[in-house]
C-alpha positions in Angstrom: 103.4 67.4 47.6 106.7 68.9 46.9 108.4 65.9 47.7 106.5 63.9 45.2 106.9 66.3 42.4 110.7 66.2 43.4 110.6 62.5 42.8 108.7 62.5 39.8 111.1 65.2 38.2 114.3 63.1 39.3 112.6 59.9 37.7 111.8 62.0 34.5 115.3 63.0 34.1 116.6 59.6 34.8 114.3 58.4 32.2 115.7 60.6 29.5 119.1 59.5 30.4 121.0 59.1 26.8 123.0 56.2 28.6 120.0 54.4 29.9 118.5 54.3 26.3 121.6 53.0 24.8 121.6 50.4 27.1 117.9 49.4 26.8 118.5 49.8 23.0 121.2 46.9 23.5 118.9 45.0 25.7 116.3 44.7 22.7 119.3 43.4 20.7 119.9 40.6 23.6 116.4 40.1 24.0 116.2 39.4 20.2 119.0 36.9 20.3 117.2 35.0 23.2 114.2 34.5 21.5 116.1 33.4 18.3 117.9 30.8 20.3 114.3 30.1 21.9 112.9 29.4 18.5 115.8 26.9 17.9 115.2 25.0 20.9 111.4 24.8 19.9 112.3 23.7 16.4 114.5 20.9 17.7 111.6 19.9 20.4 109.0 20.1 17.2 111.5 17.4 15.5 112.4 15.6 18.5 116.1 16.5 18.6 116.2 19.2 21.7 118.5 18.3 24.6 117.5 21.3 26.8 114.4 23.0 28.1 112.1 24.8 25.5 112.3 28.1 27.3 114.3 31.3 27.8 116.7 30.0 30.4 117.5 27.1 27.7 118.2 29.5 25.2 120.4 31.2 27.4 122.5 28.2 28.5 122.7 27.6 24.3 124.1 31.0 24.3 126.8 30.6 27.3 128.0 27.7 25.5 129.3 29.2 22.3 132.6 31.3 21.9 132.5 34.3 24.1 129.2 33.1 25.4 129.6 33.8 29.2 130.4 37.5 28.0 127.1 37.7 25.7 125.0 36.3 28.5 126.4 38.8 31.0 126.1 41.5 28.4 122.4 40.3 27.8 121.8 40.4 31.5 122.8 44.3 32.0 120.9 45.1 28.8 117.6 43.5 30.0 118.2 45.2 33.5 118.7 48.3 31.7 115.2 47.7 30.1 113.9 46.8 33.4 114.6 50.1 35.2 113.5 51.8 31.7 109.9 50.3 32.2 109.8 50.9 35.9 110.3 54.8 35.2 107.7 54.2 32.5 105.5 52.7 35.0 106.1 55.5 37.8 105.9 58.7 35.6 105.8 57.5 31.9 103.3 57.6 29.1 102.3 61.5 29.4 101.1 61.5 26.2 98.1 59.3 27.2 95.2 60.4 29.3 93.0 58.9 31.9 92.2 55.1 31.9 94.5 54.8 28.9 97.6 55.9 30.7 96.8 53.6 33.7 96.8 50.7 31.5 99.9 51.6 30.0 101.5 52.1 33.2 100.3 48.7 34.3 101.8 47.1 31.2 105.1 48.8 31.8 105.0 47.6 35.1 104.3 44.1 34.1 107.3 44.5 31.3 109.4 45.4 34.4 108.8 42.1 36.1 109.4 40.2 33.1 112.7 41.9 32.3 113.9 41.6 35.8 113.1 37.8 35.9 115.5 37.2 32.5 117.9 39.2 33.5 118.1 37.3 36.9 117.9 34.1 34.9 120.7 35.5 32.6 122.9 35.9 35.7 122.3 32.7 37.2 123.4 31.1 33.9 126.4 33.3 34.0 127.2 32.1 37.4 126.2 28.0 36.7 123.4 28.8 39.6 120.6 26.2 38.9 119.1 28.0 36.2 116.8 25.3 35.0 113.6 27.1 35.2 111.3 24.4 34.3 112.6 22.2 36.9 112.2 25.1 39.5 108.8 25.7 38.6 107.9 22.0 38.9 109.5 21.8 42.3 107.8 25.1 43.7 104.6 24.1 42.2 105.0 20.8 44.0 105.9 22.4 47.3 103.0 24.7 47.1 100.3 22.1 46.6 101.5 20.7 50.0 100.5 23.6 51.9 97.1 24.8 52.9 95.5 26.7 49.6 98.5 25.8 47.6 96.4 24.4 44.8 94.3 27.3 44.8 97.3 29.7 44.4 98.8 27.2 41.5 95.6 27.6 39.7 95.3 31.1 39.9 98.8 31.5 38.9 97.8 29.3 35.9 95.0 31.8 35.2 97.2 34.5 35.3 99.7 32.9 32.7 96.8 32.2 30.5 95.5 35.6 30.5 98.8 36.8 29.5 99.1 34.7 26.6 95.5 35.7 25.4 96.4 39.3 26.1 99.5 38.7 23.8 97.4 37.3 21.2 95.1 40.4 21.0 97.9 42.7 21.4 99.7 41.2 18.2 96.2 40.8 16.3 95.1 44.3 16.7 98.6 45.7 16.0 98.6 47.7 19.4 102.6 47.5 19.4 102.9 49.9 16.5 102.0 53.0 18.8 105.3 52.5 20.6 107.4 52.6 17.5 108.6 55.5 15.6 106.8 54.6 12.7 107.5 58.2 11.4 111.0 57.3 11.0 110.1 54.1 8.9 110.0 53.7 5.2 106.9 51.6 3.9 108.8 48.6 3.7 110.2 48.7 7.1 107.0 49.4 8.4 105.2 46.6 6.7 108.0 44.3 8.1 107.7 45.7 11.6 103.8 45.1 11.6 104.0 41.4 10.2 107.0 40.7 12.6 105.3 42.0 15.4 101.9 40.3 14.7 103.4 36.8 14.3 105.6 37.4 17.2 103.2 38.4 19.9 100.5 35.8 18.7 103.0 32.9 18.6 104.1 34.1 22.1 100.6 34.4 23.1 99.8 30.8 22.3 102.9 29.5 24.1 101.9 31.2 27.1 98.3 30.5 26.8 98.8 26.6 26.6 101.5 27.1 29.7 98.9 28.8 31.8 96.3 26.0 30.9 98.9 23.4 31.8 99.5 25.0 35.4 95.8 25.0 36.0 95.2 21.2 35.0 98.7 21.0 37.4 96.3 22.2 40.2 93.1 20.6 39.3 94.8 17.2 39.0 97.9 17.6 41.6 100.3 17.0 39.0 103.4 19.2 39.3 105.0 17.7 36.3 102.5 19.3 34.1 103.8 22.9 35.5 107.1 23.3 33.7 106.4 26.4 32.1 107.1 26.9 28.4 109.0 23.8 28.1 105.9 21.8 28.8 104.1 23.8 26.7 105.8 23.3 23.7 105.9 19.4 24.4 102.1 19.4 25.0 101.8 20.9 21.7 103.8 18.6 19.7 102.0 15.6 21.3 98.8 16.9 19.6 97.5 15.9 16.1 99.7 18.0 13.3 102.0 18.8 16.5 105.3 19.1 14.6 103.6 21.5 12.4 102.1 23.4 14.8 105.0 23.8 17.0 107.2 24.7 13.9 104.9 27.4 13.5 105.2 28.6 16.9 108.7 28.3 16.4 108.7 30.5 13.4 106.6 33.3 15.1 108.9 33.2 18.3 111.8 33.5 15.5 110.0 36.7 13.9 109.5 38.3 17.4 113.5 37.9 17.9 113.8 39.7 14.5 111.3 42.2 15.7 113.1 43.0 18.6 116.0 44.3 16.5 113.6 46.6 15.1 112.8 47.8 18.2 116.4 48.5 19.4 116.3 51.0 16.7 112.7 52.3 16.4 111.1 51.7 19.7 110.1 55.2 21.5 112.4 55.0 24.5 
């Protein structure tokens, strides 16, 4: 028991590290930049001019092609890694202000964010190293490989259900403004608080729509034995564009993703870390 308490105390001290807080806040800025570039790619897809994948790996490649791009990409990777460490510590010993089921759910959410931030940090590192960072192609190849194995189509379908559930969860999270409890709203003036609320709602709902469509496409890929549909967000955005009024709808999603990018900048200042 004493070992457990000692481990928790060590994790708690690490979580309260000033350097970790600064790196995590810088990570939100990098995360915001990635989403703004992601939104730009989505707009290009909407109007039929995109030359890269409409997902975060495409956004990171776009960033790497700019002046000082390689430096910026590795800086984003470091910031995202710090965010992953912070959320891992939150999953282990954090959310002490919550009680019972609420704390359990918050810690599970932090565990999920840890995986997301680690994935994006790894993607940024691969872009920096030019090591085959096309996540859409990789997802399609992995799906095809899984479908050839026993029970693989069930695994792919299950993965699609999980992604679709995440999308629905993001929509609910944004619509109910649950993100506000993680912000230092007491330090905001009324206009800033209203701006954060509107950006957060638009951003989380737009991301939820994109992930929900991506999850549905993965499920259809499993049902129809069609790995080409399982290209993640890139396929979701292209599929949305092909619908009636698709250009308009995709432009709205792109604006929502851009709103999330700006919201990340506000989080770098007002997020409870």
